All heavy atoms as a GROMACS GRO file, in nm:
protein
  591
    1ALA      N    1   6.047  11.023   3.595
    1ALA     CA    2   5.942  10.935   3.623
    1ALA      C    3   5.985  10.792   3.586
    1ALA      O    4   6.032  10.768   3.479
    1ALA     CB    5   5.819  10.963   3.556
    2ALA      N    6   5.962  10.700   3.673
    2ALA     CA    7   6.008  10.564   3.658
    2ALA      C    8   5.939  10.495   3.534
    2ALA      O    9   6.003  10.412   3.470
    2ALA     CB   10   5.978  10.476   3.775
    3LEU      N   11   5.811  10.530   3.514
    3LEU     CA   12   5.747  10.468   3.398
    3LEU      C   13   5.755  10.554   3.266
    3LEU      O   14   5.710  10.506   3.162
    3LEU     CB   15   5.599  10.454   3.427
    3LEU     CG   16   5.562  10.367   3.544
    3LEU    CD1   17   5.418  10.361   3.576
    3LEU    CD2   18   5.615  10.215   3.523
    4GLY      N   19   5.810  10.668   3.276
    4GLY     CA   20   5.837  10.748   3.158
    4GLY      C   21   5.731  10.862   3.150
    4GLY      O   22   5.626  10.858   3.196
    5LYS      N   23   5.776  10.971   3.081
    5LYS     CA   24   5.692  11.084   3.063
    5LYS      C   25   5.553  11.045   2.989
    5LYS      O   26   5.567  10.974   2.894
    5LYS     CB   27   5.761  11.192   2.986
    5LYS     CG   28   5.686  11.326   2.985
    5LYS     CD   29   5.777  11.431   2.921
    5LYS     CE   30   5.691  11.557   2.923
    5LYS     NZ   31   5.776  11.676   2.896
    6GLY      N   32   5.444  11.105   3.039
    6GLY     CA   33   5.319  11.075   2.974
    6GLY      C   34   5.256  10.950   3.012
    6GLY      O   35   5.149  10.902   2.956
    7SER      N   36   5.310  10.870   3.116
    7SER     CA   37   5.259  10.745   3.155
    7SER      C   38   5.130  10.753   3.247
    7SER      O   39   5.056  10.659   3.261
    7SER     CB   40   5.363  10.659   3.224
    7SER     OG   41   5.453  10.625   3.137
    8VAL      N   42   5.112  10.875   3.307
    8VAL     CA   43   4.994  10.890   3.386
    8VAL      C   44   4.914  11.004   3.333
    8VAL      O   45   4.953  11.103   3.287
    8VAL     CB   46   5.042  10.943   3.530
    8VAL    CG1   47   4.930  10.971   3.624
    8VAL    CG2   48   5.134  10.838   3.593
    9SER      N   49   4.780  10.975   3.326
    9SER     CA   50   4.679  11.072   3.278
    9SER      C   51   4.557  11.078   3.369
    9SER      O   52   4.532  10.983   3.445
    9SER     CB   53   4.644  11.036   3.134
    9SER     OG   54   4.583  10.910   3.129
   10GLY      N   55   4.486  11.184   3.357
   10GLY     CA   56   4.371  11.201   3.437
   10GLY      C   57   4.393  11.284   3.564
   10GLY      O   58   4.501  11.347   3.571
   11GLY      N   59   4.303  11.290   3.649
   11GLY     CA   60   4.319  11.362   3.774
   11GLY      C   61   4.249  11.496   3.777
   11GLY      O   62   4.207  11.546   3.879
   12SER      N   63   4.246  11.559   3.666
   12SER     CA   64   4.185  11.701   3.662
   12SER      C   65   4.034  11.685   3.660
   12SER      O   66   3.969  11.656   3.568
   12SER     CB   67   4.226  11.765   3.531
   12SER     OG   68   4.172  11.893   3.523
   13GLY      N   69   3.978  11.707   3.785
   13GLY     CA   70   3.840  11.698   3.804
   13GLY      C   71   3.783  11.557   3.815
   13GLY      O   72   3.666  11.536   3.838
   14ALA      N   73   3.873  11.458   3.816
   14ALA     CA   74   3.830  11.314   3.824
   14ALA      C   75   3.873  11.263   3.963
   14ALA      O   76   3.934  11.332   4.036
   14ALA     CB   77   3.902  11.233   3.715
   15ILE      N   78   3.833  11.145   3.988
   15ILE     CA   79   3.874  11.071   4.119
   15ILE      C   80   3.961  10.954   4.084
   15ILE      O   81   3.976  10.870   4.170
   15ILE     CB   82   3.743  11.032   4.199
   15ILE    CG1   83   3.659  10.939   4.108
   15ILE    CG2   84   3.669  11.151   4.244
   15ILE    CD1   85   3.545  10.875   4.191
   16TYR      N   86   4.017  10.959   3.972
   16TYR     CA   87   4.109  10.850   3.933
   16TYR      C   88   4.209  10.890   3.835
   16TYR      O   89   4.203  10.992   3.771
   16TYR     CB   90   4.028  10.728   3.877
   16TYR     CG   91   3.961  10.757   3.748
   16TYR    CD1   92   4.031  10.741   3.624
   16TYR    CD2   93   3.829  10.803   3.741
   16TYR    CE1   94   3.968  10.765   3.506
   16TYR    CE2   95   3.778  10.834   3.615
   16TYR     CZ   96   3.844  10.815   3.501
   16TYR     OH   97   3.784  10.845   3.380
   17LEU      N   98   4.311  10.811   3.830
   17LEU     CA   99   4.430  10.835   3.727
   17LEU      C  100   4.438  10.706   3.647
   17LEU      O  101   4.413  10.589   3.697
   17LEU     CB  102   4.563  10.860   3.804
   17LEU     CG  103   4.569  10.972   3.898
   17LEU    CD1  104   4.702  10.964   3.976
   17LEU    CD2  105   4.558  11.105   3.821
   18MET      N  106   4.483  10.717   3.527
   18MET     CA  107   4.515  10.598   3.438
   18MET      C  108   4.668  10.601   3.424
   18MET      O  109   4.730  10.702   3.400
   18MET     CB  110   4.451  10.606   3.301
   18MET     CG  111   4.301  10.608   3.305
   18MET     SD  112   4.230  10.456   3.376
   18MET     CE  113   4.267  10.336   3.251
   19VAL      N  114   4.721  10.478   3.450
   19VAL     CA  115   4.874  10.463   3.441
   19VAL      C  116   4.906  10.355   3.335
   19VAL      O  117   4.859  10.248   3.347
   19VAL     CB  118   4.921  10.422   3.578
   19VAL    CG1  119   5.074  10.397   3.571
   19VAL    CG2  120   4.890  10.516   3.691
   20ARG      N  121   4.982  10.398   3.231
   20ARG     CA  122   5.033  10.311   3.134
   20ARG      C  123   5.146  10.224   3.192
   20ARG      O  124   5.236  10.274   3.255
   20ARG     CB  125   5.084  10.388   3.015
   20ARG     CG  126   5.134  10.295   2.903
   20ARG     CD  127   5.140  10.356   2.771
   20ARG     NE  128   5.026  10.436   2.728
   20ARG     CZ  129   4.910  10.386   2.686
   20ARG    NH1  130   4.895  10.262   2.678
   20ARG    NH2  131   4.809  10.469   2.652
   21LEU      N  132   5.136  10.094   3.169
   21LEU     CA  133   5.234  10.002   3.232
   21LEU      C  134   5.342   9.965   3.127
   21LEU      O  135   5.316   9.972   3.006
   21LEU     CB  136   5.157   9.878   3.269
   21LEU     CG  137   5.048   9.888   3.375
   21LEU    CD1  138   4.965   9.763   3.385
   21LEU    CD2  139   5.102   9.931   3.504
   22PRO      N  140   5.457   9.924   3.173
   22PRO     CA  141   5.563   9.887   3.086
   22PRO      C  142   5.553   9.740   3.040
   22PRO      O  143   5.630   9.695   2.970
   22PRO     CB  144   5.686   9.902   3.170
   22PRO     CG  145   5.644   9.882   3.307
   22PRO     CD  146   5.502   9.936   3.316
   23VAL      N  147   5.440   9.681   3.077
   23VAL     CA  148   5.408   9.539   3.039
   23VAL      C  149   5.261   9.535   2.989
   23VAL      O  150   5.183   9.631   3.022
   23VAL     CB  151   5.426   9.439   3.146
   23VAL    CG1  152   5.570   9.434   3.195
   23VAL    CG2  153   5.341   9.466   3.262
   24GLU      N  154   5.225   9.436   2.911
   24GLU     CA  155   5.092   9.433   2.857
   24GLU      C  156   4.986   9.367   2.946
   24GLU      O  157   4.865   9.404   2.938
   24GLU     CB  158   5.091   9.361   2.722
   24GLU     CG  159   5.165   9.434   2.617
   24GLU     CD  160   5.151   9.368   2.477
   24GLU    OE1  161   5.052   9.306   2.453
   24GLU    OE2  162   5.251   9.384   2.400
   25ASP      N  163   5.026   9.274   3.034
   25ASP     CA  164   4.933   9.203   3.110
   25ASP      C  165   4.886   9.270   3.235
   25ASP      O  166   4.941   9.257   3.343
   25ASP     CB  167   4.992   9.063   3.156
   25ASP     CG  168   4.889   8.968   3.209
   25ASP    OD1  169   4.775   9.015   3.244
   25ASP    OD2  170   4.927   8.849   3.213
   26ASP      N  171   4.792   9.362   3.223
   26ASP     CA  172   4.744   9.446   3.331
   26ASP      C  173   4.678   9.362   3.446
   26ASP      O  174   4.686   9.407   3.558
   26ASP     CB  175   4.656   9.561   3.284
   26ASP     CG  176   4.536   9.515   3.195
   26ASP    OD1  177   4.523   9.395   3.167
   26ASP    OD2  178   4.463   9.604   3.146
   27PHE      N  179   4.614   9.255   3.411
   27PHE     CA  180   4.554   9.173   3.511
   27PHE      C  181   4.656   9.116   3.601
   27PHE      O  182   4.648   9.115   3.728
   27PHE     CB  183   4.465   9.063   3.455
   27PHE     CG  184   4.332   9.109   3.400
   27PHE    CD1  185   4.316   9.147   3.275
   27PHE    CD2  186   4.226   9.116   3.493
   27PHE    CE1  187   4.190   9.190   3.231
   27PHE    CE2  188   4.099   9.161   3.457
   27PHE     CZ  189   4.077   9.200   3.320
   28ARG      N  190   4.768   9.070   3.546
   28ARG     CA  191   4.875   9.010   3.629
   28ARG      C  192   4.946   9.124   3.716
   28ARG      O  193   4.973   9.096   3.826
   28ARG     CB  194   4.977   8.948   3.531
   28ARG     CG  195   5.085   8.874   3.609
   28ARG     CD  196   5.174   8.797   3.520
   28ARG     NE  197   5.229   8.682   3.589
   28ARG     CZ  198   5.249   8.574   3.534
   28ARG    NH1  199   5.244   8.549   3.408
   28ARG    NH2  200   5.304   8.472   3.609
   29VAL      N  201   4.956   9.246   3.663
   29VAL     CA  202   5.012   9.351   3.737
   29VAL      C  203   4.921   9.384   3.864
   29VAL      O  204   4.974   9.399   3.971
   29VAL     CB  205   5.035   9.475   3.650
   29VAL    CG1  206   5.066   9.598   3.739
   29VAL    CG2  207   5.146   9.452   3.551
   30VAL      N  208   4.792   9.382   3.842
   30VAL     CA  209   4.692   9.410   3.948
   30VAL      C  210   4.707   9.308   4.061
   30VAL      O  211   4.713   9.342   4.176
   30VAL     CB  212   4.550   9.412   3.891
   30VAL    CG1  213   4.449   9.413   4.002
   30VAL    CG2  214   4.527   9.540   3.807
   31GLU      N  215   4.722   9.176   4.022
   31GLU     CA  216   4.737   9.073   4.123
   31GLU      C  217   4.868   9.092   4.193
   31GLU      O  218   4.872   9.079   4.311
   31GLU     CB  219   4.736   8.939   4.048
   31GLU     CG  220   4.600   8.895   3.997
   31GLU     CD  221   4.614   8.759   3.923
   31GLU    OE1  222   4.727   8.714   3.888
   31GLU    OE2  223   4.503   8.708   3.896
   32TRP      N  224   4.977   9.126   4.129
   32TRP     CA  225   5.112   9.145   4.181
   32TRP      C  226   5.108   9.266   4.279
   32TRP      O  227   5.161   9.258   4.390
   32TRP     CB  228   5.208   9.166   4.072
   32TRP     CG  229   5.346   9.186   4.122
   32TRP    CD1  230   5.439   9.089   4.169
   32TRP    CD2  231   5.416   9.310   4.122
   32TRP    NE1  232   5.554   9.150   4.202
   32TRP    CE2  233   5.551   9.289   4.175
   32TRP    CE3  234   5.380   9.442   4.084
   32TRP    CZ2  235   5.637   9.386   4.185
   32TRP    CZ3  236   5.473   9.543   4.097
   32TRP    CH2  237   5.600   9.515   4.151
   33LEU      N  238   5.050   9.376   4.232
   33LEU     CA  239   5.044   9.492   4.323
   33LEU      C  240   4.969   9.466   4.446
   33LEU      O  241   4.995   9.515   4.559
   33LEU     CB  242   4.983   9.606   4.245
   33LEU     CG  243   5.072   9.681   4.142
   33LEU    CD1  244   4.990   9.780   4.065
   33LEU    CD2  245   5.189   9.751   4.206
   34THR      N  246   4.853   9.392   4.436
   34THR     CA  247   4.773   9.359   4.551
   34THR      C  248   4.845   9.269   4.649
   34THR      O  249   4.845   9.291   4.769
   34THR     CB  250   4.639   9.288   4.508
   34THR    OG1  251   4.575   9.376   4.414
   34THR    CG2  252   4.551   9.258   4.624
   35GLU      N  253   4.910   9.166   4.596
   35GLU     CA  254   4.977   9.064   4.682
   35GLU      C  255   5.102   9.119   4.736
   35GLU      O  256   5.130   9.102   4.863
   35GLU     CB  257   5.007   8.941   4.603
   35GLU     CG  258   4.886   8.861   4.559
   35GLU     CD  259   4.909   8.747   4.464
   35GLU    OE1  260   5.025   8.722   4.433
   35GLU    OE2  261   4.807   8.689   4.411
   36LYS      N  262   5.181   9.179   4.656
   36LYS     CA  263   5.318   9.233   4.702
   36LYS      C  264   5.322   9.363   4.770
   36LYS      O  265   5.415   9.391   4.858
   36LYS     CB  266   5.417   9.223   4.592
   36LYS     CG  267   5.437   9.091   4.530
   36LYS     CD  268   5.522   9.002   4.612
   36LYS     CE  269   5.548   8.873   4.542
   36LYS     NZ  270   5.610   8.766   4.618
   37HIS      N  271   5.231   9.455   4.724
   37HIS     CA  272   5.244   9.588   4.777
   37HIS      C  273   5.115   9.644   4.852
   37HIS      O  274   5.115   9.757   4.885
   37HIS     CB  275   5.280   9.683   4.658
   37HIS     CG  276   5.411   9.657   4.606
   37HIS    ND1  277   5.525   9.704   4.659
   37HIS    CD2  278   5.458   9.583   4.499
   37HIS    CE1  279   5.630   9.658   4.591
   37HIS    NE2  280   5.589   9.588   4.496
   38ARG      N  281   5.023   9.550   4.868
   38ARG     CA  282   4.899   9.579   4.939
   38ARG      C  283   4.830   9.703   4.888
   38ARG      O  284   4.778   9.788   4.970
   38ARG     CB  285   4.927   9.583   5.084
   38ARG     CG  286   4.982   9.458   5.144
   38ARG     CD  287   5.004   9.468   5.294
   38ARG     NE  288   4.913   9.543   5.372
   38ARG     CZ  289   4.946   9.647   5.449
   38ARG    NH1  290   5.073   9.659   5.485
   38ARG    NH2  291   4.855   9.715   5.511
   39VAL      N  292   4.819   9.714   4.760
   39VAL     CA  293   4.747   9.831   4.699
   39VAL      C  294   4.655   9.768   4.583
   39VAL      O  295   4.699   9.684   4.514
   39VAL     CB  296   4.845   9.938   4.648
   39VAL    CG1  297   4.931   9.890   4.531
   39VAL    CG2  298   4.774  10.068   4.608
   40CYS      N  299   4.531   9.821   4.579
   40CYS     CA  300   4.442   9.764   4.484
   40CYS      C  301   4.412   9.868   4.377
   40CYS      O  302   4.380   9.979   4.404
   40CYS     CB  303   4.318   9.724   4.558
   40CYS     SG  304   4.196   9.643   4.450
   41VAL      N  305   4.421   9.824   4.256
   41VAL     CA  306   4.396   9.905   4.139
   41VAL      C  307   4.308   9.821   4.046
   41VAL      O  308   4.288   9.706   4.063
   41VAL     CB  309   4.526   9.950   4.069
   41VAL    CG1  310   4.599  10.049   4.154
   41VAL    CG2  311   4.610   9.839   4.020
   42ILE      N  312   4.251   9.888   3.943
   42ILE     CA  313   4.162   9.822   3.855
   42ILE      C  314   4.233   9.795   3.717
   42ILE      O  315   4.304   9.891   3.670
   42ILE     CB  316   4.042   9.900   3.827
   42ILE    CG1  317   3.962   9.920   3.955
   42ILE    CG2  318   3.951   9.839   3.723
   42ILE    CD1  319   3.853  10.023   3.951
   43PRO      N  320   4.227   9.671   3.664
   43PRO     CA  321   4.294   9.658   3.533
   43PRO      C  322   4.238   9.744   3.427
   43PRO      O  323   4.112   9.763   3.412
   43PRO     CB  324   4.266   9.502   3.497
   43PRO     CG  325   4.198   9.447   3.616
   43PRO     CD  326   4.162   9.556   3.713
   44GLY      N  327   4.326   9.803   3.353
   44GLY     CA  328   4.275   9.889   3.240
   44GLY      C  329   4.181   9.821   3.146
   44GLY      O  330   4.098   9.873   3.083
   45SER      N  331   4.219   9.687   3.122
   45SER     CA  332   4.134   9.611   3.031
   45SER      C  333   3.987   9.605   3.073
   45SER      O  334   3.898   9.604   2.986
   45SER     CB  335   4.180   9.464   3.027
   45SER     OG  336   4.318   9.462   2.972
   46ALA      N  337   3.957   9.619   3.201
   46ALA     CA  338   3.814   9.620   3.250
   46ALA      C  339   3.754   9.763   3.218
   46ALA      O  340   3.634   9.766   3.224
   46ALA     CB  341   3.815   9.599   3.397
   47CYS      N  342   3.834   9.856   3.178
   47CYS     CA  343   3.780   9.995   3.150
   47CYS      C  344   3.803  10.034   3.004
   47CYS      O  345   3.795  10.148   2.962
   47CYS     CB  346   3.851  10.093   3.238
   47CYS     SG  347   3.845  10.063   3.416
   48GLY      N  348   3.836   9.931   2.920
   48GLY     CA  349   3.856   9.958   2.777
   48GLY      C  350   3.998  10.010   2.749
   48GLY      O  351   4.020  10.074   2.648
   49ALA      N  352   4.089   9.993   2.849
   49ALA     CA  353   4.227  10.052   2.828
   49ALA      C  354   4.329   9.944   2.862
   49ALA      O  355   4.395   9.948   2.963
   49ALA     CB  356   4.248  10.181   2.916
   50PRO      N  357   4.350   9.843   2.774
   50PRO     CA  358   4.444   9.740   2.810
   50PRO      C  359   4.580   9.793   2.817
   50PRO      O  360   4.614   9.894   2.755
   50PRO     CB  361   4.435   9.637   2.688
   50PRO     CG  362   4.360   9.719   2.588
   50PRO     CD  363   4.278   9.820   2.657
   51GLY      N  364   4.664   9.736   2.905
   51GLY     CA  365   4.800   9.779   2.929
   51GLY      C  366   4.816   9.895   3.021
   51GLY      O  367   4.920   9.954   3.038
   52MET      N  368   4.705   9.927   3.087
   52MET     CA  369   4.699  10.039   3.188
   52MET      C  370   4.636   9.984   3.317
   52MET      O  371   4.575   9.878   3.317
   52MET     CB  372   4.620  10.153   3.134
   52MET     CG  373   4.674  10.213   3.002
   52MET     SD  374   4.586  10.356   2.950
   52MET     CE  375   4.672  10.485   3.043
   53VAL      N  376   4.646  10.066   3.420
   53VAL     CA  377   4.567  10.034   3.540
   53VAL      C  378   4.495  10.167   3.578
   53VAL      O  379   4.539  10.274   3.549
   53VAL     CB  380   4.649   9.991   3.660
   53VAL    CG1  381   4.703   9.847   3.635
   53VAL    CG2  382   4.767  10.076   3.695
   54ARG      N  383   4.381  10.154   3.642
   54ARG     CA  384   4.303  10.266   3.691
   54ARG      C  385   4.325  10.279   3.838
   54ARG      O  386   4.310  10.176   3.917
   54ARG     CB  387   4.159  10.247   3.653
   54ARG     CG  388   4.077  10.361   3.699
   54ARG     CD  389   3.924  10.342   3.656
   54ARG     NE  390   3.841  10.432   3.722
   54ARG     CZ  391   3.720  10.467   3.678
   54ARG    NH1  392   3.675  10.407   3.569
   54ARG    NH2  393   3.644  10.552   3.743
   55VAL      N  394   4.370  10.393   3.889
   55VAL     CA  395   4.396  10.414   4.028
   55VAL      C  396   4.293  10.511   4.076
   55VAL      O  397   4.292  10.623   4.040
   55VAL     CB  398   4.543  10.477   4.048
   55VAL    CG1  399   4.571  10.498   4.197
   55VAL    CG2  400   4.645  10.387   3.982
   56CYS      N  401   4.206  10.464   4.162
   56CYS     CA  402   4.102  10.550   4.222
   56CYS      C  403   4.146  10.600   4.361
   56CYS      O  404   4.187  10.522   4.442
   56CYS     CB  405   3.968  10.470   4.235
   56CYS     SG  406   3.842  10.576   4.298
   57TYR      N  407   4.127  10.729   4.386
   57TYR     CA  408   4.170  10.786   4.508
   57TYR      C  409   4.057  10.853   4.586
   57TYR      O  410   4.073  10.938   4.676
   57TYR     CB  411   4.287  10.882   4.492
   57TYR     CG  412   4.266  10.984   4.391
   57TYR    CD1  413   4.208  11.104   4.416
   57TYR    CD2  414   4.315  10.966   4.251
   57TYR    CE1  415   4.184  11.206   4.322
   57TYR    CE2  416   4.292  11.063   4.160
   57TYR     CZ  417   4.230  11.185   4.192
   57TYR     OH  418   4.211  11.272   4.096
   58ALA      N  419   3.935  10.822   4.547
   58ALA     CA  420   3.816  10.875   4.616
   58ALA      C  421   3.795  10.804   4.753
   58ALA      O  422   3.838  10.689   4.779
   58ALA     CB  423   3.691  10.847   4.531
   59ASN      N  424   3.733  10.873   4.845
   59ASN     CA  425   3.695  10.819   4.977
   59ASN      C  426   3.811  10.775   5.057
   59ASN      O  427   3.790  10.684   5.144
   59ASN     CB  428   3.592  10.708   4.951
   59ASN     CG  429   3.465  10.759   4.892
   59ASN    OD1  430   3.418  10.865   4.916
   59ASN    ND2  431   3.412  10.676   4.800
   60LEU      N  432   3.930  10.836   5.040
   60LEU     CA  433   4.040  10.798   5.126
   60LEU      C  434   4.083  10.923   5.201
   60LEU      O  435   4.092  11.028   5.143
   60LEU     CB  436   4.163  10.752   5.040
   60LEU     CG  437   4.170  10.609   5.004
   60LEU    CD1  438   4.297  10.583   4.920
   60LEU    CD2  439   4.168  10.511   5.115
   61GLY      N  440   4.105  10.903   5.331
   61GLY     CA  441   4.157  11.016   5.410
   61GLY      C  442   4.297  11.049   5.356
   61GLY      O  443   4.363  10.967   5.297
   62LEU      N  444   4.348  11.170   5.386
   62LEU     CA  445   4.478  11.216   5.335
   62LEU      C  446   4.593  11.113   5.377
   62LEU      O  447   4.672  11.082   5.289
   62LEU     CB  448   4.498  11.356   5.388
   62LEU     CG  449   4.637  11.418   5.334
   62LEU    CD1  450   4.634  11.424   5.185
   62LEU    CD2  451   4.649  11.558   5.397
   63GLU      N  452   4.602  11.075   5.503
   63GLU     CA  453   4.709  10.996   5.540
   63GLU      C  454   4.703  10.854   5.475
   63GLU      O  455   4.806  10.802   5.435
   63GLU     CB  456   4.712  10.972   5.694
   63GLU     CG  457   4.772  11.096   5.756
   63GLU     CD  458   4.910  11.133   5.707
   63GLU    OE1  459   5.001  11.044   5.699
   63GLU    OE2  460   4.930  11.250   5.673
   64ARG      N  461   4.587  10.798   5.463
   64ARG     CA  462   4.569  10.667   5.393
   64ARG      C  463   4.599  10.680   5.245
   64ARG      O  464   4.662  10.593   5.184
   64ARG     CB  465   4.428  10.610   5.413
   64ARG     CG  466   4.406  10.578   5.560
   64ARG     CD  467   4.328  10.459   5.598
   64ARG     NE  468   4.370  10.339   5.529
   64ARG     CZ  469   4.288  10.239   5.518
   64ARG    NH1  470   4.169  10.242   5.560
   64ARG    NH2  471   4.328  10.133   5.458
   65CYS      N  472   4.566  10.793   5.185
   65CYS     CA  473   4.592  10.824   5.048
   65CYS      C  474   4.747  10.825   5.026
   65CYS      O  475   4.802  10.773   4.932
   65CYS     CB  476   4.522  10.934   4.995
   65CYS     SG  477   4.528  10.964   4.823
   66ARG      N  478   4.812  10.900   5.112
   66ARG     CA  479   4.961  10.907   5.106
   66ARG      C  480   5.027  10.780   5.120
   66ARG      O  481   5.126  10.747   5.046
   66ARG     CB  482   5.012  11.002   5.211
   66ARG     CG  483   4.990  11.150   5.173
   66ARG     CD  484   5.044  11.243   5.286
   66ARG     NE  485   5.026  11.372   5.244
   66ARG     CZ  486   5.015  11.476   5.331
   66ARG    NH1  487   5.022  11.459   5.457
   66ARG    NH2  488   4.994  11.600   5.294
   67GLU      N  489   4.982  10.692   5.216
   67GLU     CA  490   5.038  10.560   5.240
   67GLU      C  491   5.015  10.473   5.116
   67GLU      O  492   5.110  10.406   5.070
   67GLU     CB  493   4.974  10.501   5.359
   67GLU     CG  494   5.014  10.369   5.396
   67GLU     CD  495   4.934  10.300   5.509
   67GLU    OE1  496   4.886  10.379   5.591
   67GLU    OE2  497   4.913  10.178   5.506
   68ALA      N  498   4.898  10.476   5.063
   68ALA     CA  499   4.868  10.396   4.942
   68ALA      C  500   4.949  10.438   4.819
   68ALA      O  501   4.999  10.360   4.746
   68ALA     CB  502   4.715  10.396   4.912
   69ALA      N  503   4.963  10.569   4.806
   69ALA     CA  504   5.041  10.623   4.696
   69ALA      C  505   5.188  10.583   4.707
   69ALA      O  506   5.252  10.552   4.609
   69ALA     CB  507   5.033  10.776   4.693
   70ALA      N  508   5.239  10.583   4.824
   70ALA     CA  509   5.380  10.540   4.849
   70ALA      C  510   5.402  10.396   4.811
   70ALA      O  511   5.504  10.359   4.746
   70ALA     CB  512   5.426  10.567   4.996
   71ARG      N  513   5.307  10.307   4.853
   71ARG     CA  514   5.312  10.166   4.822
   71ARG      C  515   5.297  10.152   4.670
   71ARG      O  516   5.374  10.070   4.608
   71ARG     CB  517   5.211  10.092   4.891
   71ARG     CG  518   5.234  10.076   5.044
   71ARG     CD  519   5.146   9.979   5.110
   71ARG     NE  520   5.013   9.979   5.078
   71ARG     CZ  521   4.909  10.028   5.157
   71ARG    NH1  522   4.941  10.085   5.274
   71ARG    NH2  523   4.784  10.025   5.117
   72LEU      N  524   5.206  10.218   4.603
   72LEU     CA  525   5.190  10.208   4.457
   72LEU      C  526   5.319  10.257   4.393
   72LEU      O  527   5.363  10.192   4.288
   72LEU     CB  528   5.069  10.291   4.415
   72LEU     CG  529   5.036  10.294   4.270
   72LEU    CD1  530   5.012  10.156   4.217
   72LEU    CD2  531   4.924  10.389   4.234
   73GLN      N  532   5.376  10.364   4.436
   73GLN     CA  533   5.500  10.415   4.374
   73GLN      C  534   5.613  10.307   4.381
   73GLN      O  535   5.684  10.289   4.280
   73GLN     CB  536   5.543  10.548   4.437
   73GLN     CG  537   5.665  10.609   4.380
   73GLN     CD  538   5.712  10.733   4.446
   73GLN    OE1  539   5.672  10.762   4.555
   73GLN    NE2  540   5.792  10.806   4.377
   74ARG      N  541   5.627  10.252   4.502
   74ARG     CA  542   5.731  10.147   4.512
   74ARG      C  543   5.702  10.023   4.417
   74ARG      O  544   5.792   9.975   4.351
   74ARG     CB  545   5.735  10.098   4.661
   74ARG     CG  546   5.804  10.193   4.752
   74ARG     CD  547   5.836  10.139   4.892
   74ARG     NE  548   5.720  10.096   4.962
   74ARG     CZ  549   5.646  10.177   5.035
   74ARG    NH1  550   5.681  10.301   5.057
   74ARG    NH2  551   5.540  10.126   5.103
   75GLY      N  552   5.583   9.989   4.411
   75GLY     CA  553   5.537   9.879   4.318
   75GLY      C  554   5.564   9.907   4.172
   75GLY      O  555   5.624   9.830   4.101
   76LEU      N  556   5.520  10.027   4.134
   76LEU     CA  557   5.538  10.064   3.991
   76LEU      C  558   5.686  10.088   3.955
   76LEU      O  559   5.734  10.052   3.848
   76LEU     CB  560   5.465  10.189   3.957
   76LEU     CG  561   5.306  10.170   3.960
   76LEU    CD1  562   5.234  10.296   3.936
   76LEU    CD2  563   5.263  10.057   3.859
   77ALA      N  564   5.762  10.143   4.051
   77ALA     CA  565   5.906  10.158   4.029
   77ALA      C  566   5.979  10.021   4.007
   77ALA      O  567   6.066  10.004   3.930
   77ALA     CB  568   5.974  10.236   4.143
   78GLY      N  569   5.938   9.924   4.097
   78GLY     CA  570   5.993   9.789   4.083
   78GLY      C  571   5.955   9.730   3.953
   78GLY      O  572   6.033   9.655   3.890
   79LEU      N  573   5.836   9.755   3.909
   79LEU     CA  574   5.786   9.696   3.777
   79LEU      C  575   5.864   9.758   3.664
   79LEU      O  576   5.897   9.692   3.561
   79LEU     CB  577   5.640   9.728   3.761
   79LEU     CG  578   5.563   9.669   3.645
   79LEU    CD1  579   5.563   9.519   3.657
   79LEU    CD2  580   5.420   9.718   3.637
   80ALA      N  581   5.899   9.887   3.670
   80ALA     CA  582   5.964   9.956   3.562
   80ALA      C  583   6.112   9.922   3.555
   80ALA      O  584   6.179   9.944   3.451
   80ALA     CB  585   5.954  10.108   3.574
   81SER      N  586   6.174   9.869   3.664
   81SER     CA  587   6.320   9.850   3.661
   81SER      C  588   6.354   9.709   3.606
   81SER      O  589   6.275   9.625   3.581
   81SER     CB  590   6.381   9.862   3.806
   81SER     OG  591   6.313   9.763   3.894
   0.00000   0.00000   0.00000
């Protein structure tokens, strides 16, 4: 995993995942992911989890969810390198 083992939590019975970032400024990462990779996530700081992002996958059709996940994966891989 590009971000390291244990960087992703949640998903079991939930509609979102929490992702630990390799940088502290989660607001800046959210802006960057939105502008560069066209994927919107919530800063962890807004949810009491600074240094993380919240990824919600509710209300997305399967193909749109796959497309968004691929864009998010590329963005997070770029961030980790």
